[in-house]
C-alpha positions in Angstrom: 78.7 -30.2 -7.9 77.3 -29.1 -4.5 73.7 -29.7 -5.8 74.6 -33.2 -6.9 76.2 -33.8 -3.5 73.1 -32.7 -1.7 70.9 -34.9 -3.8 73.1 -38.0 -3.1 73.2 -37.2 0.6 69.4 -36.8 0.9 68.5 -39.8 -1.3 70.9 -42.2 0.4 69.6 -41.2 3.9 66.0 -41.4 2.8 66.4 -44.9 1.3 68.4 -46.1 4.3 65.7 -44.8 6.7 62.9 -46.5 4.7 65.0 -49.7 4.7 65.6 -49.6 8.4 62.0 -48.9 9.1 60.9 -51.9 7.1 63.5 -54.1 8.8 62.3 -53.0 12.2 58.7 -53.8 11.3 59.4 -57.3 9.9 58.3 -60.0 12.3 58.4 -63.8 12.2 55.3 -66.0 12.4 55.7 -66.3 16.2 55.8 -62.4 16.6 59.5 -62.0 17.2 61.5 -59.5 15.2 63.1 -60.9 12.0 66.1 -58.5 12.1 68.0 -57.3 15.1 68.9 -53.6 15.6 72.5 -54.4 14.7 71.5 -56.1 11.4 69.4 -53.1 10.5 72.4 -50.8 11.2 74.7 -53.0 9.2 72.4 -52.8 6.3 72.8 -49.1 6.2 76.5 -49.1 5.7 76.4 -48.8 1.9 74.1 -45.9 2.1 76.4 -44.2 4.6 79.2 -44.5 2.1 77.1 -42.8 -0.5 76.3 -40.1 2.1 80.0 -39.5 2.6 80.5 -39.2 -1.1 77.6 -36.7 -1.3 79.0 -34.7 1.6 82.5 -34.6 0.0 81.0 -33.5 -3.3 79.1 -30.7 -1.5 82.3 -29.6 0.3 84.3 -29.6 -3.0 81.5 -27.6 -4.6 81.8 -25.0 -1.8 85.6 -24.8 -2.2 85.1 -24.2 -6.0 82.6 -21.5 -5.3 84.9 -19.8 -2.7 87.9 -20.0 -5.2 85.7 -18.5 -8.0 84.5 -15.8 -5.7 88.0 -14.8 -4.5 89.4 -14.9 -8.0 86.6 -12.7 -9.2 87.1 -10.2 -6.5 90.9 -10.1 -7.0 90.5 -10.2 -10.8 91.3 -7.5 -13.3 91.1 -3.9 -12.4 88.7 -1.6 -14.2 89.7 1.3 -16.3 87.8 4.6 -16.4 87.1 5.1 -20.1 85.0 8.0 -21.4 81.8 7.0 -23.0 81.3 8.7 -26.3 77.8 9.7 -27.4 76.6 8.1 -30.6 77.3 10.0 -33.8 74.6 12.5 -34.8 73.5 13.3 -31.2 74.6 16.6 -29.6 74.6 17.1 -25.9 
């Protein structure tokens, strides 16, 4: 779960960055910018929502790992059982 969360986080930010960069480079015929800074930021909102989802998935994955680790450490106790040599072998 944490791995999928990281992939979503990274992919969404990468795509948003490329999109913003292309919007900032776009110019009209007269040389003025096609998009304002605010329009470029507004275009990133959906990708930020995906980033939040990826971050939450990563966080949940870490909680699952911590729960698993603590349950494993607190799990069943071991018993000392004598190990018998296989038949036919003398020590």
